[in-house]
DOPAMI-455240 format. One record per atom (N, C-alpha, C): residue number from 1; residue in one letter; atom name; z, y, x. Coordinates in steps of 0.05 Angstrom, whole numbers, plus 5000, padded with zeros to 4 digits. Atoms other than C-alpha are relative to their C-alpha. Example, Ala and Ser with C-alpha at 12.3 -4.5 7.8 and 13.67 -1.06 7.14 Angstrom:
BEGIN
REC     k   r    a     c3     c2     c1
REC     1   A    N   5000   4976   5018
REC     1   A   CA   5156   4910   5246
REC     1   A    C   5000   5024   5018
REC     2   S    N   4999   4976   4984
REC     2   S   CA   5143   4979   5273
REC     2   S    C   5014   5022   4985
//
This chain:
BEGIN
REC     k   r    a     c3     c2     c1
REC     1   M    N   4990   5002   4973
REC     1   M   CA   1911   3393   3868
REC     1   M    C   5017   4975   5003
REC     2   I    N   4987   5026   4996
REC     2   I   CA   1941   3331   3898
REC     2   I    C   5015   5000   5027
REC     3   G    N   4985   5006   4976
REC     3   G   CA   1994   3310   3949
REC     3   G    C   5010   4972   4998
REC     4   N    N   4988   5027   5001
REC     4   N   CA   2022   3243   3969
REC     4   N    C   5018   4996   5025
REC     5   D    N   4983   5007   4978
REC     5   D   CA   2075   3213   4014
REC     5   D    C   5005   4970   4999
REC     6   V    N   4994   5029   4998
REC     6   V   CA   2086   3142   4038
REC     6   V    C   5022   4997   5020
REC     7   I    N   4977   5005   4982
REC     7   I   CA   2150   3116   4070
REC     7   I    C   5001   4970   5005
REC     8   D    N   4996   5027   4991
REC     8   D   CA   2157   3052   4109
REC     8   D    C   5030   4996   5002
REC     9   I    N   4971   5004   5001
REC     9   I   CA   2227   3028   4092
REC     9   I    C   5012   4990   5026
REC    10   L    N   4990   5011   4975
REC    10   L   CA   2236   2987   4156
REC    10   L    C   5000   5022   5022
REC    11   Q    N   5001   4978   4980
REC    11   Q   CA   2215   3048   4198
REC    11   Q    C   5023   5019   4996
REC    12   T    N   4978   4981   5005
REC    12   T   CA   2266   3093   4164
REC    12   T    C   5027   4987   5008
REC    13   R    N   4975   5013   4992
REC    13   R   CA   2321   3042   4177
REC    13   R    C   5003   5000   5031
REC    14   R    N   4998   4998   4971
REC    14   R   CA   2303   3042   4251
REC    14   R    C   5004   5028   5011
REC    15   E    N   5001   4973   4989
REC    15   E   CA   2295   3117   4259
REC    15   E    C   5019   5020   4988
REC    16   S    N   4983   4980   5014
REC    16   S   CA   2342   3151   4210
REC    16   S    C   5028   4990   4995
REC    17   N    N   4973   5006   5007
REC    17   N   CA   2416   3152   4203
REC    17   N    C   5007   5019   4977
REC    18   W    N   4997   4983   5023
REC    18   W   CA   2416   3180   4133
REC    18   W    C   5029   5003   4990
REC    19   Q    N   4972   4999   5008
REC    19   Q   CA   2491   3166   4125
REC    19   Q    C   5017   5018   5017
REC    20   R    N   4984   4983   4983
REC    20   R   CA   2512   3214   4180
REC    20   R    C   5008   5025   4984
REC    21   S    N   4989   4977   5013
REC    21   S   CA   2553   3274   4160
REC    21   S    C   4980   5023   4998
REC    22   G    N   5016   4977   5004
REC    22   G   CA   2514   3331   4130
REC    22   G    C   4970   4995   4994
REC    23   F    N   5029   5006   5003
REC    23   F   CA   2446   3296   4126
REC    23   F    C   4991   5004   4971
REC    24   I    N   5008   4998   5028
REC    24   I   CA   2443   3290   4050
REC    24   I    C   5003   5029   4990
REC    25   A    N   4996   4972   5010
REC    25   A   CA   2472   3360   4037
REC    25   A    C   4980   5019   5011
REC    26   K    N   5020   4982   4988
REC    26   K   CA   2420   3391   4083
REC    26   K    C   4973   4999   4985
REC    27   L    N   5026   5005   5012
REC    27   L   CA   2361   3363   4043
REC    27   L    C   5000   5001   4969
REC    28   F    N   5000   5004   5029
REC    28   F   CA   2384   3355   3971
REC    28   F    C   5021   5018   4986
REC    29   N    N   4982   4984   5015
REC    29   N   CA   2416   3399   3918
REC    29   N    C   5022   4983   4987
REC    30   D    N   4977   5014   5011
REC    30   D   CA   2480   3380   3881
REC    30   D    C   4992   4978   4980
REC    31   E    N   5009   5020   5019
REC    31   E   CA   2444   3343   3824
REC    31   E    C   4986   4977   5013
REC    32   E    N   5014   5021   4986
REC    32   E   CA   2400   3304   3872
REC    32   E    C   5021   4983   5016
REC    33   Q    N   4979   5014   4985
REC    33   Q   CA   2462   3286   3914
REC    33   Q    C   5015   4981   4981
REC    34   L    N   4986   5016   5019
REC    34   L   CA   2495   3260   3851
REC    34   L    C   4982   4976   4992
REC    35   L    N   5018   5022   5006
REC    35   L   CA   2433   3217   3835
REC    35   L    C   5002   4979   5022
REC    36   I    N   4998   5018   4977
REC    36   I   CA   2438   3187   3905
REC    36   I    C   5027   4985   4999
REC    37   E    N   4973   5011   4999
REC    37   E   CA   2513   3176   3901
REC    37   E    C   5005   4980   4977
REC    38   K    N   4995   5018   5023
REC    38   K   CA   2512   3143   3832
REC    38   K    C   4980   4977   4998
REC    39   S    N   5020   5021   5001
REC    39   S   CA   2451   3099   3846
REC    39   S    C   5011   4973   5009
REC    40   T    N   4993   5027   4991
REC    40   T   CA   2459   3024   3852
REC    40   T    C   4989   4994   5028
REC    41   D    N   5012   5002   4973
REC    41   D   CA   2416   3031   3915
REC    41   D    C   4996   5028   5011
REC    42   P    N   5001   4973   4990
REC    42   P   CA   2432   3098   3947
REC    42   P    C   4978   5005   5021
REC    43   E    N   5020   4997   4980
REC    43   E   CA   2386   3087   4006
REC    43   E    C   4972   5004   4988
REC    44   S    N   5026   4997   5013
REC    44   S   CA   2325   3076   3962
REC    44   S    C   4997   5026   4985
REC    45   M    N   5001   4975   5015
REC    45   M   CA   2342   3134   3917
REC    45   M    C   4996   5024   5018
REC    46   L    N   5004   4979   4981
REC    46   L   CA   2348   3180   3977
REC    46   L    C   4971   5003   5008
REC    47   W    N   5027   4999   4991
REC    47   W   CA   2279   3161   4002
REC    47   W    C   4980   5005   4978
REC    48   I    N   5017   4993   5024
REC    48   I   CA   2248   3164   3932
REC    48   I    C   5000   5030   4996
REC    49   L    N   4999   4971   5004
REC    49   L   CA   2273   3235   3924
REC    49   L    C   4986   5015   5023
REC    50   W    N   5013   4988   4977
REC    50   W   CA   2250   3253   3994
REC    50   W    C   4970   4998   4998
REC    51   S    N   5029   5004   5003
REC    51   S   CA   2181   3224   3980
REC    51   S    C   4989   5018   4978
REC    52   M    N   5008   4981   5022
REC    52   M   CA   2177   3265   3915
REC    52   M    C   4997   5028   5012
REC    53   K    N   5000   4973   4987
REC    53   K   CA   2194   3328   3955
REC    53   K    C   4976   5003   5018
REC    54   E    N   5022   4998   4981
REC    54   E   CA   2143   3313   4009
REC    54   E    C   4973   5001   4986
REC    55   A    N   5026   5000   5014
REC    55   A   CA   2086   3297   3961
REC    55   A    C   4996   5027   4985
REC    56   A    N   5002   4974   5014
REC    56   A   CA   2101   3360   3919
REC    56   A    C   4996   5023   5020
REC    57   Y    N   5004   4979   4980
REC    57   Y   CA   2106   3402   3982
REC    57   Y    C   4971   5002   5008
REC    58   K    N   5028   5000   4992
REC    58   K   CA   2035   3382   4001
REC    58   K    C   4983   5014   4979
REC    59   V    N   5014   4985   5020
REC    59   V   CA   2010   3408   3934
REC    59   V    C   5007   5029   5001
REC    60   H    N   4990   4972   4999
REC    60   H   CA   2052   3471   3940
REC    60   H    C   4987   5014   5024
REC    61   N    N   5012   4989   4976
REC    61   N   CA   2026   3483   4011
REC    61   N    C   4970   5005   4995
REC    62   R    N   5028   4997   5006
REC    62   R   CA   1954   3473   3987
REC    62   R    C   4996   5025   4982
REC    63   K    N   5002   4978   5020
REC    63   K   CA   1966   3523   3931
REC    63   K    C   5007   5027   5013
REC    64   T    N   4990   4974   4989
REC    64   T   CA   2004   3577   3971
REC    64   T    C   4989   5006   5028
REC    65   K    N   5009   4997   4972
REC    65   K   CA   1975   3566   4042
REC    65   K    C   5023   5008   5018
REC    66   I    N   4977   4992   4984
REC    66   I   CA   2046   3578   4067
REC    66   I    C   5014   4974   5009
REC    67   R    N   4985   5023   4989
REC    67   R   CA   2079   3527   4113
REC    67   R    C   5028   5009   5006
REC    68   E    N   4972   4994   4994
REC    68   E   CA   2154   3528   4113
REC    68   E    C   5017   4976   4993
REC    69   Y    N   4981   5022   5004
REC    69   Y   CA   2213   3481   4114
REC    69   Y    C   5018   5007   4976
REC    70   I    N   4986   4992   5025
REC    70   I   CA   2240   3485   4042
REC    70   I    C   5011   4976   4983
REC    71   P    N   4993   5023   5016
REC    71   P   CA   2270   3418   4021
REC    71   P    C   5018   5006   4976
REC    72   K    N   4981   4994   5022
REC    72   K   CA   2325   3449   3978
REC    72   K    C   4987   5017   4978
REC    73   K    N   5014   4985   5020
REC    73   K   CA   2275   3493   3942
REC    73   K    C   4982   4982   4983
REC    74   L    N   5015   5020   5014
REC    74   L   CA   2238   3431   3919
REC    74   L    C   5020   4983   4983
REC    75   I    N   4979   5011   5017
REC    75   I   CA   2280   3408   3859
REC    75   I    C   4989   4976   4984
REC    76   C    N   5010   5024   5013
REC    76   C   CA   2269   3336   3836
REC    76   C    C   5015   4994   4974
REC    77   K    N   4989   5010   5025
REC    77   K   CA   2279   3311   3765
REC    77   K    C   4986   4974   4994
REC    78   I    N   5011   5025   5008
REC    78   I   CA   2269   3239   3744
REC    78   I    C   4997   5000   4970
REC    79   E    N   5006   4999   5029
REC    79   E   CA   2235   3235   3676
REC    79   E    C   5002   4972   4988
REC    80   S    N   4999   5028   5010
REC    80   S   CA   2228   3159   3668
REC    80   S    C   4999   4981   5024
REC    81   Q    N   4997   5019   4978
REC    81   Q   CA   2241   3097   3710
REC    81   Q    C   4998   4972   4989
REC    82   N    N   4998   5029   5006
REC    82   N   CA   2227   3023   3708
REC    82   N    C   5005   4985   5026
REC    83   Q    N   4992   5017   4978
REC    83   Q   CA   2235   2966   3757
REC    83   Q    C   4987   5008   5027
REC    84   N    N   5013   4993   4974
REC    84   N   CA   2184   2991   3809
REC    84   N    C   4984   5026   4999
REC    85   S    N   5013   4974   5000
REC    85   S   CA   2162   3061   3789
REC    85   S    C   5018   5021   4987
REC    86   I    N   4985   4977   5011
REC    86   I   CA   2190   3130   3773
REC    86   I    C   4979   5022   4995
REC    87   N    N   5015   4976   5006
REC    87   N   CA   2156   3188   3739
REC    87   N    C   5019   5023   5000
REC    88   G    N   4982   4977   4998
REC    88   G   CA   2185   3256   3754
REC    88   G    C   4985   5026   5002
REC    89   K    N   5010   4973   4996
REC    89   K   CA   2176   3330   3764
REC    89   K    C   5015   5012   5024
REC    90   V    N   4988   4985   4978
REC    90   V   CA   2188   3373   3825
REC    90   V    C   4993   5029   4994
REC    91   T    N   5004   4972   5004
REC    91   T   CA   2198   3447   3814
REC    91   T    C   5005   5014   5026
REC    92   C    N   4997   4983   4976
REC    92   C   CA   2188   3497   3870
REC    92   C    C   4991   5028   4993
REC    93   L    N   5006   4971   5005
REC    93   L   CA   2192   3572   3859
REC    93   L    C   4984   5004   4975
REC    94   K    N   5013   4998   5027
REC    94   K   CA   2172   3567   3785
REC    94   K    C   4975   4984   4997
REC    95   N    N   5023   5018   5002
REC    95   N   CA   2115   3518   3800
REC    95   N    C   5010   4972   4994
REC    96   I    N   4992   5027   5007
REC    96   I   CA   2119   3449   3769
REC    96   I    C   4978   4981   5011
REC    97   Y    N   5017   5021   4990
REC    97   Y   CA   2089   3388   3804
REC    97   Y    C   5009   4973   4987
REC    98   Y    N   4994   5025   5014
REC    98   Y   CA   2085   3321   3768
REC    98   Y    C   4997   4977   5020
REC    99   T    N   5000   5021   4980
REC    99   T   CA   2101   3258   3808
REC    99   T    C   5001   4973   4987
REC   100   Q    N   4998   5028   5006
REC   100   Q   CA   2092   3184   3804
REC   100   Q    C   5006   4985   5025
REC   101   T    N   4991   5014   4976
REC   101   T   CA   2129   3140   3853
REC   101   T    C   4999   4970   4995
REC   102   L    N   5000   5029   5000
REC   102   L   CA   2115   3066   3865
REC   102   L    C   5017   4990   5023
REC   103   F    N   4983   5010   4978
REC   103   F   CA   2166   3027   3906
REC   103   F    C   5002   4970   5000
REC   104   S    N   4995   5029   4996
REC   104   S   CA   2177   2958   3934
REC   104   S    C   5021   4998   5022
REC   105   K    N   4980   5003   4979
REC   105   K   CA   2224   2929   3985
REC   105   K    C   4990   5010   5027
REC   106   D    N   5012   4991   4975
REC   106   D   CA   2175   2951   4040
REC   106   D    C   4992   5029   5001
REC   107   S    N   5011   4973   4999
REC   107   S   CA   2150   3019   4019
REC   107   S    C   5006   5016   4975
REC   108   I    N   4999   4981   5022
REC   108   I   CA   2154   3080   3975
REC   108   I    C   4975   5017   5002
REC   109   H    N   5024   4983   5001
REC   109   H   CA   2091   3117   3954
REC   109   H    C   5002   5019   4976
REC   110   T    N   4999   4980   5022
REC   110   T   CA   2093   3182   3914
REC   110   T    C   4974   5016   5001
REC   111   I    N   5023   4983   5004
REC   111   I   CA   2034   3220   3887
REC   111   I    C   5010   5024   4984
REC   112   A    N   4994   4976   5015
REC   112   A   CA   2042   3292   3863
REC   112   A    C   4975   5015   4993
REC   113   V    N   5023   4985   5009
REC   113   V   CA   1993   3333   3823
REC   113   V    C   5010   5026   4986
REC   114   S    N   4993   4975   5013
REC   114   S   CA   1993   3403   3793
REC   114   S    C   4994   4999   4970
REC   115   V    N   5007   5003   5028
REC   115   V   CA   1964   3380   3726
REC   115   V    C   5007   4971   4992
REC   116   L    N   4990   5026   5007
REC   116   L   CA   1999   3322   3691
REC   116   L    C   4979   4979   4995
REC   117   D    N   5022   5019   5006
REC   117   D   CA   1935   3289   3665
REC   117   D    C   4987   4989   5025
REC   118   D    N   5012   5010   4975
REC   118   D   CA   1911   3283   3737
REC   118   D    C   5013   4975   5012
REC   119   L    N   4987   5025   4990
REC   119   L   CA   1962   3228   3751
REC   119   L    C   4984   4975   4991
REC   120   N    N   5016   5023   5010
REC   120   N   CA   1916   3182   3710
REC   120   N    C   4973   4999   5014
REC   121   K    N   5027   4999   4988
REC   121   K   CA   1855   3201   3753
REC   121   K    C   5002   4996   5031
REC   122   V    N   4996   5003   4971
REC   122   V   CA   1884   3188   3823
REC   122   V    C   4987   4974   5009
REC   123   I    N   5012   5024   4988
REC   123   I   CA   1844   3140   3866
REC   123   I    C   5006   5001   5030
REC   124   E    N   4997   5002   4972
REC   124   E   CA   1855   3115   3936
REC   124   E    C   4972   4998   5013
REC   125   V    N   5026   4999   4987
REC   125   V   CA   1797   3128   3984
REC   125   V    C   5003   4995   5030
REC   126   E    N   5000   5003   4971
REC   126   E   CA   1778   3114   4056
REC   126   E    C   5003   5027   5013
REC   127   K    N   4996   4975   4985
REC   127   K   CA   1799   3166   4106
REC   127   K    C   4977   5005   5019
REC   128   K    N   5023   4993   4984
REC   128   K   CA   1731   3187   4129
REC   128   K    C   4988   5025   4989
REC   129   S    N   5013   4975   5008
REC   129   S   CA   1690   3251   4125
REC   129   S    C   5022   5021   4992
REC   130   I    N   4978   4981   5005
REC   130   I   CA   1754   3293   4128
REC   130   I    C   4995   5025   5016
REC   131   V    N   5001   4974   4986
REC   131   V   CA   1751   3367   4145
REC   131   V    C   5026   5015   4993
REC   132   K    N   4976   4984   5005
REC   132   K   CA   1809   3416   4150
REC   132   K    C   4993   5029   5000
REC   133   D    N   5005   4971   5000
REC   133   D   CA   1810   3489   4132
REC   133   D    C   5017   5013   5021
REC   134   Q    N   4985   4985   4979
REC   134   Q   CA   1841   3544   4175
REC   134   Q    C   5030   4997   4998
REC   135   Y    N   4971   5004   5004
REC   135   Y   CA   1910   3526   4146
REC   135   Y    C   5008   4971   5007
REC   136   G    N   4994   5028   4994
REC   136   G   CA   1904   3453   4167
REC   136   G    C   5000   4982   4976
REC   137   I    N   5000   5016   5025
REC   137   I   CA   1895   3429   4095
REC   137   I    C   4975   4983   4999
REC   138   P    N   5023   5018   4999
REC   138   P   CA   1850   3368   4090
REC   138   P    C   4984   5000   4974
REC   139   Y    N   5019   5002   5023
REC   139   Y   CA   1789   3361   4045
REC   139   Y    C   4981   4976   5007
REC   140   L    N   5019   5021   4998
REC   140   L   CA   1742   3303   4033
REC   140   L    C   4972   5013   4998
REC   141   D    N   5027   4989   4999
REC   141   D   CA   1671   3324   4052
REC   141   D    C   4981   4982   4984
REC   142   V    N   5018   5015   5017
REC   142   V   CA   1627   3300   3995
REC   142   V    C   4972   5013   5003
REC   143   S    N   5026   4987   4993
REC   143   S   CA   1560   3319   4028
REC   143   S    C   4979   4994   4979
REC   144   S    N   5021   5006   5020
REC   144   S   CA   1519   3283   3975
REC   144   S    C   5001   5019   4976
REC   145   Q    N   4998   4981   5022
REC   145   Q   CA   1545   3333   3924
REC   145   Q    C   5004   5028   5010
REC   146   N    N   4998   4974   4987
REC   146   N   CA   1549   3391   3974
REC   146   N    C   5026   5015   4992
REC   147   R    N   4975   4988   5007
REC   147   R   CA   1623   3403   3962
REC   147   R    C   5023   4987   5015
REC   148   L    N   4975   5011   4989
REC   148   L   CA   1693   3393   3988
REC   148   L    C   5019   4993   4977
REC   149   Q    N   4982   5009   5021
REC   149   Q   CA   1744   3355   3947
REC   149   Q    C   5029   4997   5012
REC   150   D    N   4973   5003   4991
REC   150   D   CA   1820   3357   3952
REC   150   D    C   5006   4971   5007
REC   151   I    N   4991   5027   4992
REC   151   I   CA   1849   3297   3989
REC   151   I    C   5028   5004   5012
REC   152   S    N   4973   5000   4987
REC   152   S   CA   1920   3280   4011
REC   152   S    C   5002   4975   5017
REC   153   I    N   4997   5023   4981
REC   153   I   CA   1934   3236   4071
REC   153   I    C   5029   4998   5008
REC   154   S    N   4973   5005   4991
REC   154   S   CA   2000   3205   4088
REC   154   S    C   5001   4974   5016
REC   155   H    N   4996   5025   4986
REC   155   H   CA   2021   3154   4139
REC   155   H    C   5028   5000   5012
REC   156   H    N   4974   5004   4989
REC   156   H   CA   2087   3126   4162
REC   156   H    C   5003   4970   5007
REC   157   G    N   4997   5028   4991
REC   157   G   CA   2100   3063   4202
REC   157   G    C   4975   4983   4995
REC   158   R    N   5022   5018   5005
REC   158   R   CA   2056   3007   4176
REC   158   R    C   4981   5008   4977
REC   159   F    N   5015   4993   5024
REC   159   F   CA   2028   3045   4117
REC   159   F    C   4985   5027   5003
REC   160   E    N   5015   4976   5001
REC   160   E   CA   1974   3097   4106
REC   160   E    C   4986   5002   4973
REC   161   K    N   5013   4996   5026
REC   161   K   CA   1948   3126   4041
REC   161   K    C   4984   5026   5000
REC   162   A    N   5017   4976   5004
REC   162   A   CA   1891   3174   4027
REC   162   A    C   4992   4999   4971
REC   163   V    N   5005   4999   5028
REC   163   V   CA   1885   3195   3955
REC   163   V    C   4986   5026   4992
REC   164   T    N   5014   4977   5012
REC   164   T   CA   1842   3242   3913
REC   164   T    C   5000   4997   4970
REC   165   I    N   5003   5000   5029
REC   165   I   CA   1830   3259   3840
REC   165   I    C   4971   4995   4994
REC   166   S    N   5028   5006   5007
REC   166   S   CA   1768   3227   3812
REC   166   S    C   4990   5020   4980
REC   167   S    N   5011   4979   5018
REC   167   S   CA   1721   3274   3776
REC   167   S    C   4989   4988   4974
//
């Protein structure tokens, strides 16, 4: 299973006042708040963690078929980090989702999967031949193989990403 989230940094700066009272506490647990507070770039860390939560939520929703607003139940952990990427885990109700986040000055893009090895099999695809089930969950219609394949679609501002796991 796969989920993804893309964030347009310029769009968030225009639309979000993340520094207002209570905003961070409403979305993040104490450990995540500490990561944001101690970061050399708190704004980027906030949106990286949010992107991890959003991508993992899409996998969780696909798995459970339950839509609910649960940002504090999605617990982010950063496993490794370099100059422009972060690998992490998001835990939600005893489920673990593995994430990889790529970031630049313009965007943040996180992919989440339910099986760690699937992070190496993620490919970006065109957003065509999409069907949704009764829960609104998207699938890529692979008519040539007579099957539906998990796909995750995300768009924000100037960016759009559609990803799947290659077979």
